[in-house]
C-alpha positions as CSV (number, residue, x, y, z in Angstrom):
1,X,50.2,74.0,-218.2
2,X,52.7,74.6,-215.4
3,X,50.4,73.4,-212.7
4,X,50.9,75.4,-209.2
5,X,50.6,73.8,-205.9
6,X,47.2,73.8,-204.1
7,X,45.3,73.2,-207.4
8,X,43.4,70.1,-208.0
9,X,43.2,68.2,-211.3
10,X,39.5,68.1,-211.5
11,X,36.8,69.8,-213.5
12,X,34.8,70.6,-210.4
13,X,35.7,70.4,-206.7
14,X,33.1,69.8,-204.1
15,X,35.2,71.9,-201.6
16,X,35.4,74.8,-203.8
17,X,39.1,74.6,-204.4
18,X,40.7,76.2,-207.4
19,X,41.0,73.6,-210.3
20,X,43.5,73.2,-213.2
21,X,40.4,74.0,-215.5
22,X,40.0,77.4,-213.8
23,X,43.5,78.4,-215.1
24,X,42.7,77.6,-218.8
25,X,41.9,80.5,-221.1
26,X,38.5,80.9,-222.1
27,X,37.3,80.2,-225.7
28,X,39.0,76.8,-226.0
29,X,37.4,73.7,-227.1
30,X,36.7,71.1,-224.4
31,X,39.9,69.7,-223.2
32,X,40.7,66.9,-220.8
33,X,44.0,66.5,-218.8
34,X,46.2,63.9,-220.0
35,X,46.5,62.0,-216.6
36,X,46.7,64.0,-213.2
37,X,48.9,65.6,-210.7
38,X,47.8,65.7,-207.1
39,X,47.0,68.8,-205.3
40,X,50.5,69.2,-203.8
41,X,52.4,68.2,-206.9
42,X,53.6,70.8,-209.4
43,X,54.8,70.9,-212.9
44,X,53.8,69.9,-216.4
45,X,50.2,68.9,-217.1
46,X,49.2,68.3,-220.7
47,X,45.6,68.7,-222.1
48,X,44.1,67.5,-225.0
49,X,40.9,67.0,-227.1
50,X,42.4,64.2,-228.8
51,X,41.1,61.1,-226.8
52,X,42.9,58.5,-228.8
53,X,46.3,60.3,-228.5
54,X,45.8,60.9,-224.7
55,X,45.0,57.2,-223.9
56,X,48.0,56.2,-225.9
57,X,50.5,58.6,-223.9
58,X,49.0,57.1,-220.6
59,X,49.0,53.5,-221.7
60,X,51.7,51.8,-219.5
61,X,52.8,49.6,-222.5
62,X,54.1,52.5,-224.4
63,X,56.4,53.4,-221.6
64,X,56.3,57.2,-222.2
65,X,58.6,58.7,-219.7
66,X,57.9,61.1,-216.9
67,X,60.7,63.1,-215.2
68,X,60.3,64.4,-211.6
69,X,62.3,66.5,-209.3
70,X,61.8,64.9,-205.9
71,X,62.8,66.3,-202.4
72,X,62.6,63.9,-199.6
73,X,62.5,64.4,-195.8
74,X,65.7,62.4,-195.3
75,X,68.5,61.1,-197.8
76,X,67.5,58.0,-199.3
77,X,69.9,55.1,-198.5
78,X,72.0,53.2,-201.1
79,X,69.9,50.1,-200.8
80,X,66.6,52.1,-201.6
81,X,68.2,53.6,-204.7
82,X,69.3,50.2,-205.7
83,X,65.8,48.8,-205.4
84,X,64.4,51.7,-207.3
85,X,66.7,51.2,-210.1
86,X,65.9,47.5,-210.3
87,X,62.3,47.7,-209.9
88,X,60.1,46.5,-207.0
89,X,56.8,45.4,-205.7
90,X,55.0,47.5,-203.3
91,X,53.6,46.0,-200.1
92,X,50.0,46.2,-201.6
93,X,51.2,44.2,-204.6
94,X,51.7,46.9,-207.1
95,X,54.6,46.1,-209.5
96,X,56.7,49.2,-210.1
97,X,59.1,49.3,-213.2
98,X,62.8,50.3,-212.7
99,X,63.2,54.0,-212.1
100,X,66.3,56.1,-213.3
101,X,67.3,58.0,-210.1
102,X,70.0,60.7,-210.1
103,X,71.0,62.9,-207.0
104,X,70.7,66.7,-207.1
105,X,72.7,69.3,-205.5
106,X,69.8,71.6,-205.0
107,X,67.3,72.7,-203.7
108,X,68.1,70.3,-200.8
109,X,71.5,68.9,-200.8
110,X,71.4,65.1,-200.0
111,X,67.7,65.0,-200.3
112,X,67.0,66.0,-203.9
113,X,66.7,63.7,-206.8
114,X,65.6,63.4,-210.4
115,X,63.2,60.4,-211.0
116,X,62.5,59.2,-214.5
117,X,59.6,56.8,-214.5
118,X,58.3,54.9,-217.7
119,X,54.6,54.6,-216.4
120,X,52.1,56.7,-214.6
121,X,50.7,54.7,-211.8
122,X,48.4,56.4,-209.1
123,X,50.7,58.7,-206.9
124,X,53.6,56.2,-207.8
125,X,56.5,58.4,-206.8
126,X,55.2,59.1,-203.4
127,X,54.2,55.5,-202.9
128,X,57.9,54.4,-203.9
129,X,59.3,56.8,-201.3
130,X,57.0,55.9,-198.6
131,X,57.9,52.2,-199.3
132,X,61.2,52.8,-197.6
133,X,59.7,54.6,-194.7
134,X,60.5,58.3,-196.0
135,X,58.1,61.0,-197.2
136,X,58.3,63.6,-200.1
137,X,58.7,67.1,-199.1
138,X,58.5,68.4,-202.8
139,X,57.4,66.8,-206.1
140,X,57.7,68.6,-209.4
141,X,57.2,67.2,-212.8
142,X,59.6,68.6,-215.3
143,X,58.9,66.6,-218.4
144,X,56.3,64.2,-219.9
145,X,57.6,62.5,-223.0
146,X,59.6,64.9,-225.2
147,X,57.6,67.9,-223.8
148,X,59.3,70.0,-221.0
149,X,58.4,72.9,-218.9
150,X,61.4,75.1,-219.8
151,X,60.6,78.8,-219.6
152,X,57.3,78.4,-218.1
153,X,56.2,80.0,-214.9
154,X,53.6,78.5,-212.4
155,X,50.1,78.9,-213.5
156,X,51.2,79.6,-217.2
157,X,49.4,77.9,-220.0
158,X,50.5,77.6,-223.8
159,X,49.7,75.7,-226.7
160,X,52.0,73.0,-228.0
161,X,54.0,73.8,-231.0
162,X,53.4,71.7,-234.2
163,X,56.7,70.3,-233.9
164,X,56.0,69.2,-230.2
165,X,52.8,67.6,-231.2
166,X,54.8,65.7,-234.1
167,X,57.4,64.5,-231.4
168,X,54.6,63.3,-229.1
169,X,53.3,61.2,-232.0
170,X,56.8,59.9,-232.9
171,X,57.0,58.8,-229.2
172,X,54.3,56.4,-229.7
173,X,54.7,53.0,-231.3
174,X,54.0,53.1,-235.1
175,X,50.9,51.2,-236.4
176,X,51.2,48.3,-238.7
177,X,54.4,47.3,-237.2
178,X,55.6,44.2,-235.1
179,X,57.0,45.6,-231.8
180,X,59.1,43.8,-229.2
181,X,57.7,44.8,-225.9
182,X,59.2,44.0,-222.5
183,X,56.5,42.8,-220.1
184,X,57.5,43.0,-216.5
185,X,56.2,40.3,-214.2
186,X,56.8,39.4,-210.5
187,X,59.5,36.9,-209.7
188,X,58.0,34.4,-207.1
189,X,61.3,33.9,-205.5
190,X,62.5,37.5,-205.2
191,X,59.4,39.3,-205.5
192,X,61.1,41.7,-207.9
193,X,60.1,42.3,-211.5
194,X,61.4,40.2,-214.1
195,X,61.2,41.1,-217.9
196,X,59.7,39.0,-220.6
197,X,60.0,40.0,-224.4
198,X,56.9,39.5,-226.2
199,X,55.7,40.7,-229.8
200,X,52.7,42.7,-230.4
201,X,51.3,43.8,-233.9
202,X,49.7,47.4,-234.1
203,X,47.0,47.3,-236.8
204,X,47.3,50.1,-239.2
C-alpha cells in the first residue's frame, strides 16, 4: 500500500478517522500490517497473512532496511549528520543503530534527506531528528527491504509479485546456518553504540 497522510495504521479508530484497512479491497483474507506508519507519515506499508514472515521482517536482529525521504524544518548541522551516521543513544536511553543519510536537492533544498535505517523502533526517524532540536515537516517511506513504491499513487494497493515475495524471503537469514551478527551495545564512556560480533544458529 501507498499510505496517504491522515490515515491511521489501526483496524479501528475510536475517533472515527479513516484507517489503512478501509483502503484495502474487499474479499481479501484477514491481513495484518507489517509494522506501522504514524498518521502523518506517508509511503510504503506492507500487509500479510503470514505471521511468521511478518515478525521476521520486523525483528531488529535481521536488520531489514527501511528507506525514508525526510524533510526537516531547518538544515541538519554537520555534527548531527555525523552522529546519525555513527549511531547514538537518545535521551530516554534508546540505542539507535547507525543511519545512512544522504542530502537531497528536492523537495526542500537544504532540508531534504534520505535516511536508511536497519531497524524500525517506534517513531525512530522523528525521535532522531528531535534529538538535535529539529522537527520533521515531511516523512515518506520509499522502501522496505527489497520492496519499493515505484509507480504507486497515494491510496493505491497492489499484490506483491511472486518474485518480490521471494526477494523478501531472501532478505531474511537462512535457517540451519550459523550467522555472524553484529550486536550493538552502549559504550559506557562515549555513550555511543559499540559493535560486538556474535554467532547465532538458526534451526532448520
